[in-house]
N, C-alpha and C positions, 0 to 999 in steps of 0.2 A: 241910613244906608242909601246909596245912590240907586235910582231907578234904572231900569233897562234903557229908557229913553235918554237919561243923562249919560250913561256909558256910551251909547251908540254915537253920540256927538263927538266923542274923542277918538281920533285915529291913532293907531299904533304903527310906528315905522319899525320894521324888523330889518336889521342890517346883517347881510350874509357875505363874508369874503370867501371867494372860491378859488382854489388852486388844485387841479388834478384830483377831483373828488367824484368821478363818474360812478364809482362803485356805491357811494353812499348818498349822493345828492338827492335822488328822488324821494327817499324816505324823509329827509329833512324838509323838503318842500311840501310833501304830502301832509306832514304834521301841521303845516300852516293851513292847508285846505280843510283840515279836520277841525279847526278851531270853532268853538261855539260862539266866539266873538267875531263878528264879520267885518268890522270897520278897521282894516289893516292894509298896509302895503309892504311888499318885500322889496328892498333895495339890494340887489345882488351886484357885486363887483367881481368880475372874472379877472384874476391877477395873472393873466398871461398863460392860462392853462394850455397844455399840449395834448390833452386827451379829449374825450367827448363832453366834458363838463359844460362848455359854452353852448353846445347844441342842445343839451338837456335843459339848461336854464332857459334857453330861447324858446323851447317847446312849451314851457310853463307860461311864458309871457303871451304866447299865442292862445293858450288855453284859458287864461284868466288875466284880465288887465290890471289886477292888483300887483302882479309881478312886474318889476322893472329891472332891466339888465344893462350894466355898463362894463366897459372893458378897459384895462390898463396894461401896460407892459409890466412884467414881473418885478414888483417892488416890495412885496411882503404884505402880511396881513394888516399891519398897523396902517400903512398908507391906504390900503383898500378900504378899511373902516373909516378913516378920515375923509376920503373922497366920497364915500357913501353918505356921511353926515351932511355934506353940502347939498345932497339931492333930496333929503327927506322933506315930507310935508306934514308929518304927524305931530300930535300933541305929546306923544310918548315915544320912547325908543327902547327896543329890546335887541339883544345880540344873539344870533344863532350861528354856531359853527356848523359847516355843511356836512359833517359826519355825525351830528347829534340830532335830537328831536325835542319838540315841546309836547307836554301833555295837552290834550284837546281843550282843557279849560284854563290853560295858563293865562291867556290874555284876559278872559272874563273875570277871573279871580283877582288878578293884579290891578286891573283898571278899577274895578269895584272898590278894592281896598284903598287905593290912592284917593279916589273921590270921597269915600266915606270918612277917611282919616285926615284929609287935607295934606297929604304927604308928597314929597318930591320923588321918593324912591320906595319901591316895594321889593324886598329881597325874598328869595326862596332857595331851595336846595335841589339836589338831583336824586334820582331814584338809586339808592345804594345797592339794592338787590340786582337791578339790571346791570349796573357797572361791574359788580363783583363776579356775577355769573359769566358775563362775557370775558372778563379778564382770565378766569380759570379755563374757560373753553378755548381761548387762544393758547394758553400755556400747554394744554393737553392736545392741541391740534384737532379740536372737535368742531371747528366752525364758529357759529355765533347764534344767539337766540333772537327771536323777534321781541319787540317791546311788549311787556305784560304789566300794565299799570296796576299798582296795588290799590286796595280800598283805603281811602283817606279817612282815618278815624279822628284826627285831631285838626280842627280848623281854627285853632287859637291864633290870635294876632297880638303883637306887641308894638306900640307906637312910642317912638323916642325922638327927642330933639338933640340928643347927644350920641350920634352914631359911633364916635370914637370909643365910647364905653363898651360897645358890643362887637366891634370889628376886630378880628384877630387872625393870625396864622397859628397861634399856639393852642394847645389842648385845654389849658386852664381848668383841670378837673376839679379844683376846689372852689371855683367861682360860683357863687349862688345864682348868678344870672346865666349859667352855662347853657340852659335850654334856649336862650335867646341870642346866642353867639351868631354873628355873621362870619362864618369861617371861610377863609381864603378870599381871593380878590379877582376871580375870573369875571370877565365882562358879561358872560351869559347868565349870571345868577340874579339879575334884577331887571325890573322895569323902571325906566327913568323918565322924568319929564324932559321934553326935548331941549328946553333951554339949559337944563343942567348937563345933558349929554354933550351939548355943543361946547361947553366950557372945558371939557376933558378930552384932549387929543392923545392919540396913541403914538408912541415913539417909533420912528422909522428905522428900519435896518437892524432891529434888535429883537431877541426873544425875551420872554418874561415881561413883555410890554404891558401886561395887565397891572403890574405892581405900581409903577409911577402913575398910570392912568387911575388906579383906585385911589391913590393919594390925592389926586385932583378932585375926584368925586367927594371924598370925605371932607375936604376943605371947603366945599361949596354947597353941600346938601344941608338943608335946614331941618327937615323933619322926615322921618323914615318909618315905614311899616315893616316889621320883621315877621316873617312867617317861617314855619318849619315844613312847608308843603313840598313834596318832591315833584315839582312841575317840569323837570328837565331830565332828559335821558342822555347822559354823558357816555359816549362810546369810547372805550380804550383802544384807539386806533394805533396799531403797531407802527404805522408810518408817520405818526405825529412827531413834532420836534422833541417833546419830552422823552419819548420812548426810543428815538432813533438818532438824535444828534450826537456828535462826537463830544468827548469829555472837555476838550479845550474850548469848544463852542459854548457849552454850558457855563464854563468859568468866565469866559469873556463877557457873555451876556449878563451874568449876575453882577459883575463889577460895574458894567454900564448902568444897569437899572438902580443899583445902590447909590451910585454917584448922582443920578438924576433925581432920586428921591431926597437925597441930602440937600440938593439945591432947592427942591420944591418946598421943603419944610424949614429952610433957613430963616425965613421971616414969619413963620407961623407962630401962633400963640404958644407960650411955654407948655401948657397942658396938652395941647394938640401934638406938639413935638415929642413930649414925653410918651404919650400914648402910642404914637407911630413907632418910636424907637423900641418901646417895650413889646408891643404887640405884633409888629411886622419886621422892622429892620433887624432885630436880633435873630429872628428865625432864618432870614435869608443870609445873614452873615455866617451863621452856623452851617447852613446848607453849603455855602461857598467854601468854607474851611474843609468840610467833609469831601467835597469834590477835589479840592487841591491836595488833600492827603492821599486820595485815591490815585490822582495823577502822578504824584511823587513816587508811588510804589512801582509804577510802570517805567520809570526813568532809571 
């Protein structure tokens, strides 16, 4: 197991794309200040916000020099993340959406696991209780709850050199390795070595950009530590793309990312291509067909 001194030598760069998030940004940045692991930097990119987001981010830079802020014209989350990657100085990369939060021990646990296991990536999940309660509070128009971390009773880890065997969008209820599934492809659910993160760019001008990004990660990662720890607090923001975009926008974006993924895996090894098609592509194709059927009903 890595010692504290070993861990402290490794800097974590946290990439935060920001667009009109004044309501939530403070709690996201406060979750970094609360980290038990101290050697980190936050690379924030303001994607042309028109609210107080830039001023809030700037105030954190003045408060703590581990925060760094850049600004760009509004070009979308993917471009903001790509630009942030060019500015990082850390050994590891984590992604934090500005309406979400990290558990206070997220960095400490993930860096320790990576050093102990010699892995390029450490995956984790989100606190399902926090997400579900907030979702229902929104539906009932009762506001929102503050984060209430649960007690973590299971600190098991699984190390693999074949991440394709575990990564999936499907439920796979009969899979004997179901407990070690890395479900879904969001950028926020893992700590990555910086050289691995730099190999995976986000698509510009498209939503569902995590899908082809995740394909690039899977094709380049060598060894992974999988955990089931809820180290992330995912907030069901009613203003997010998934919850607010028009049906036509969803359909267009899904077609773009499926095409990009097809190109990405065109020259992949047959087993990798099979795993991607079975575990990811099929799910998104079905999701696209569902959206198209729904759109047809309105025409």
